[in-house]
C-alpha positions in Angstrom: 11.6 8.7 19.7 13.4 5.5 19.6 14.7 4.9 15.5 13.2 1.5 14.8 15.2 -1.8 14.1 16.3 -2.6 10.5 14.9 -6.0 10.7 11.6 -4.8 12.0 11.3 -2.3 9.1 12.4 -4.8 6.8 9.2 -7.6 7.6 6.9 -4.3 7.9 7.8 -3.0 4.1 7.1 -7.0 2.7 4.3 -7.3 4.8 2.9 -3.5 3.2 4.5 -4.8 0.0 3.3 -8.2 0.3 -0.5 -6.8 0.4 -0.4 -3.8 -1.9 0.5 -7.0 -4.4 -2.5 -9.1 -3.3 -4.9 -6.4 -3.7 -4.3 -6.2 -7.1 -5.6 -9.2 -7.8 -8.5 -9.5 -5.6 -10.6 -7.0 -3.1 -9.2 -6.6 0.7 -12.3 -8.3 2.1 -11.3 -11.7 0.4 -7.3 -11.5 2.0 -6.9 -13.3 4.4 -3.2 -12.6 6.6 -2.9 -16.3 6.0 -2.1 -14.9 2.4 -0.2 -11.6 3.4 2.7 -14.0 5.1 3.3 -16.6 2.2 2.9 -12.7 -0.6 5.9 -11.9 2.3 7.8 -14.7 2.2 7.1 -13.9 6.4 5.4 -16.1 9.0 2.4 -15.4 11.2 4.3 -15.4 14.8 6.1 -11.9 12.9 3.1 -10.3 10.9 1.6 -10.6 15.0 4.6 -9.1 16.6 3.9 -6.2 14.2 0.5 -5.3 13.6 -2.3 -7.0 15.1 -4.5 -8.1 12.4 -5.4 -6.9 8.6 -6.6 -3.3 8.9 -3.3 -2.4 11.0 -1.7 -3.3 8.5 -4.0 -1.4 5.9 -3.6 1.3 8.4 -0.5 1.5 7.9 -0.1 1.1 4.3 -2.8 4.1 4.5 0.1 5.6 5.7 2.9 4.8 4.0 1.8 5.4 0.7 0.5 9.8 1.8 4.1 10.0 3.6 5.2 9.2 0.5 3.7 11.8 -1.5 4.5 14.1 0.9 7.6 13.8 1.2 8.1 13.9 -2.9 6.0 16.9 -3.1 6.7 19.0 0.3 10.3 19.4 -1.0 9.4 21.3 -4.4 6.9 23.7 -2.7 9.9 25.0 -0.3 11.9 25.3 -3.5 9.6 26.9 -5.9 9.5 30.4 -6.7 7.1 32.6 -8.2 2.7 33.5 -8.0 0.7 32.0 -5.3 -1.0 30.4 -8.5 2.3 29.2 -10.1 3.1 27.3 -6.9 -0.4 25.7 -6.7 -0.4 24.3 -9.8 3.1 22.8 -9.8 2.0 21.9 -6.5 -1.3 20.2 -7.1 0.2 18.4 -10.4 2.9 17.2 -8.6 0.4 15.4 -6.2 -1.1 14.2 -9.5 0.8 13.0 -11.1 2.2 10.7 -7.5 -1.7 9.9 -7.5 -1.3 8.9 -10.7 1.5 6.2 -10.2 -0.1 4.8 -7.6 -4.0 5.4 -9.0 -4.3 1.2 -8.9 -2.8 1.4 -4.8 -6.0 4.4 -4.2 -8.6 3.2 -6.8 -8.0 -1.0 -5.3 -8.4 0.6 -2.1 -11.2 2.2 -2.1 -13.2 -0.5 -3.7 -16.5 1.6 -4.7 -16.1 3.3 -1.6 -14.8 6.4 -1.9 -13.8 6.6 1.5 -10.6 5.6 2.0 -9.0 6.2 -1.3 -10.0 10.2 -0.5 -8.3 9.5 2.9 -5.3 8.5 1.6 -4.7 12.0 -1.0 -6.2 13.6 1.8 -4.0 13.0 4.4 -0.5 12.8 2.1 -1.7 17.1 1.2 -3.1 18.4 3.7 -0.4 19.7 5.5 1.8 20.7 2.7 -1.6 23.2 1.7 -1.6 24.6 5.0 1.8 25.3 4.4 1.1 26.7 0.9 -1.5 28.6 2.1 0.4 30.3 4.9 2.9 30.9 2.2 0.6 32.4 -0.4 -1.0 35.0 2.1 2.2 36.1 3.5 2.1 40.1 4.3 -2.4 40.0 3.2 -4.5 39.7 5.6 -6.4 36.7 5.1 -10.4 36.9 4.8 -10.8 33.8 6.8 -8.4 31.2 8.9 -5.6 29.8 7.4 -6.5 25.6 8.5 -9.9 27.3 7.3 -8.7 28.3 3.3 -6.7 25.3 3.4 -9.2 22.6 4.9 -11.8 23.8 1.9 -8.3 23.6 -1.0 -7.5 20.3 0.9 -11.2 18.8 0.3 -12.1 20.6 -3.4 -8.3 19.7 -4.3 -8.9 15.8 -3.3 -12.3 15.9 -4.1 -10.9 16.8 -8.5 -8.1 14.9 -7.9 -10.2 11.4 -7.0 -13.1 11.9 -9.6 -10.4 11.9 -11.9 -8.8 9.1 -11.2 -11.9 7.2 -11.6 -12.3 8.8 -14.8 -14.7 10.5 -14.3 -14.0 13.7 -15.7 -13.7 15.0 -19.2 -10.3 16.2 -19.4 -6.8 14.6 -20.3 -4.1 15.5 -17.8 -2.9 19.0 -18.6 -6.2 20.0 -19.4 -7.6 19.2 -16.2 -4.6 21.2 -14.2 -5.2 24.3 -17.2 -9.0 23.9 -15.6 -7.6 24.1 -11.6 -5.0 27.0 -12.3 -7.7 28.6 -13.6 -10.2 28.1 -10.7 -7.1 28.6 -8.2 -6.6 32.1 -10.1 -10.0 33.3 -9.9 -10.3 32.4 -6.4 -7.2 33.9 -5.2 -7.3 37.0 -7.5 -11.1 38.0 -6.4 -11.1 39.4 -3.3 -13.2 36.6 -2.1 -10.1 34.6 0.6 -7.8 37.5 0.3 -8.6 41.0 1.3 -7.4 43.4 -1.3 
């Protein structure tokens, strides 16, 4: 894989930051390529060298946010020791912290439609959840394919996080994580997912 030129990386970063900055002020539909270029202090010709339109840029922004969440969380999984529920709860809390940190961006991108926010959260945790499920089920026989269990956890987990970010949860963060711990405990040790 060929490494991108530092100037290209900087231009793309500046364009992403320009768009994300504008999203704090107005909806995506009302932002033009000219607005993005002006905010990023980059000319339109440079913009079009990297992106076909603002939709390609927003896609790059989503991938960048997901990758950032992934990178910040993956180290903790590989370092974590302890029981499966503790690993899941720590992971859940870490990803929730990252989503809280990027809450305005995630919810702005959602702008009344959960799909974009859900994509950010799901894509940022999907591989992590699968790695975690493989680790948790090591030496045990899962009742279902690991990908099925991972998809189940990812979907439920991301929907819970999104509902919490939108303020549709009656819990503060600590209560939210504690309730999730109870749910993970029941799922993992009930015999529903792993054969006893």
